[in-house]
N, C-alpha and C positions, 0 to 999 in steps of 0.2 A: 396513322398507322402505316408502317412501311409497306411497299408493294410486295404482295405475296404473303404478307403476315395474316394469320388467321385470328379472329377474335376468340378469346378464350374466357371461360367462366372463371370466377375468382377461386374456384376449387381445383383448377388445373395447375399442375406443377410439372415442369420438365425435369430431366435427370439432374441438371445443374442446380436447380432449386432444391432438389431432394438432398444433394450433398451439402448445400448450405443449411438446410433444415437439420441434417445430421449433426452438424457442428452446434446448432442451437439446442438440439436435444441433449447433447453431451453437457452443455452448460447448464441446462435445466436439471439434468440428472444430478450433477454435482451440487447444485443449489438444494435439490430435494434431499440428498444425503445429509447435507449440513443442517437443514432446517426442519423438515417434516419427519424424515426417517427416525430420528431419535425418539419421537413421540409415539410411534406405531408399536402396538403390542397385539400380536395375533395369537389367539387361543383357538382351540378346537371349537368352542362354543361361539366365538365371534365369527369364525369362518362360516359356520353353519347358519347362524342367525343373521349376521350383518350382510354377508355376501349372498348366500342362497335365498335368505328371506327377502332381501332387497330386490334381487332379480325377480323372484316370484311375484312379489307385490307389484312391482312396476310393469311387469309383462303379463299380469293376469293369470298366473299359474296357480291352481288350487293347492290347498294344503295336503290333500291326500291323493294327488294325481301321480301317474307314472312318471311324468316329467320332473316333478319335485323329488320323487324318490331317486331318479337317475342323477339329479344335481346333487343331492345329499350324499350319494355314494361317491360321486366325483370329489366332493369337498372332503370326505373322509380319506380318500386316496391321496389327495393333495396334502392333507394334514400329516398323514403317515410319512410321506416323502420329506416334508419340511422338518419334522421332528428328527428323522434319521439323518438328514444331510445338512440342516441349517441351524439346529439348536445347539450352538457351540458351547453354551454354558450349562446345558442340561436342566434348565428350569421349567421346561414344558411350555414356554412362551417364546414365540418368534418375534424378536424386536426388529425394528426397521433396519438397522445395520445388518442383522443376520439375514433378513429377507433379501436385501440388496446384494449381500454377499453370495446368496444362493444362485443368483443369475448366472454366474460363471462356473458353477459346478456341473460336472458331467451329468447329463440326464435332465437338467432343468427344462430345457426347451421341449424335449419330447415327452416328459412326464408331467410337466406343470403348465408351461405357457401355451403349448398347442392344444392340449385337451380342454383346458379351461376356456380358451378363446373360441374353440369350435363349439363347445356347449352353449356359450352365451350367444354365439352368432345365430344359432337356430331360433332363439327367442326374438331377435331383432329383424327377422325376415318377414315383412308384412305380406308379401305376395306368395310366400312359401315356394319360391322358385330357386332357392339355394344361391341367389345372387343378391348382394347388398350394394346399394348405391353409397356414395360418400355420405349423404345425409343420414341414411339408416345406420351406417357404421358409427358415425360420430354420436348419433342419438343413443346407440347402445352404450358407448363409453360414458356418456354423460349420465344416462339413467342408471347404469350399473356401477357407477363410481369406481371404475376399474383403473383409473389413473388419469394422467393428463390428456386432454383432448389432442394436444400436440402430438403425443405418442400415437394416438389413434390415427392421425393423419399420416404420420410416417409409415405406420404399418400398412395402411390402405395403399399408399403410393408404391410401396415396395411390392405389393402383391396384386395390384389391380390389373385388369385386362379390359379391352374395349368390347362393348356389346352394343352394336349400332352406333349411336352418337353419344353414348355415355360410358364412363368407366365404372366397372363393377368389381366386387370382390367375391370370388367363388371359394369353395372349400379348399381347393389347391392353392388359391391365392392367399387365403388366410394362413395356411401352413408356411408358404414362402415368405409372406410379409412378417409373420411373427418370428420365424427363424432368422431372417435378416436383421430384424430389429434387435433381438437379444444377442446375436453374434457380433453385431456392429459395434 
């Protein structure tokens, strides 16, 4: 190791690596659009059952709990926005290309990406201190089936701040990281 270099964990990236990671994310995104996106069909029922149901099951949230009610209200709000802004063929189903196309629409970040990510972040905070480690953040993405873990790492890196000797993601960091990810 060069003099003055610090040992880093394998979860640490510097800004140069984040930029390289951004190029990789764009390549993966193009691959996703060509391969997986055409097969995605989002309906109101699938959003409520598959997304909210999966989160609740994986994070131990009861069927009749206030948290589940809150997540279902959020899912309905997301659905209403998607139908209004992304359902280009008017069939009541959001296909993968329509969903990917919604990323660039005005309001997507503040009405969809940030609220959904903040809602899920609370479930993955084991210490309830409103700070997530990289491990907790990636666990959330893997458990919630929210997308590629690589995307989770990019979001974490864009919004992380130091807390002692580790990097953590706070509420403000989530907003920053998600905004940079979808604007990038």
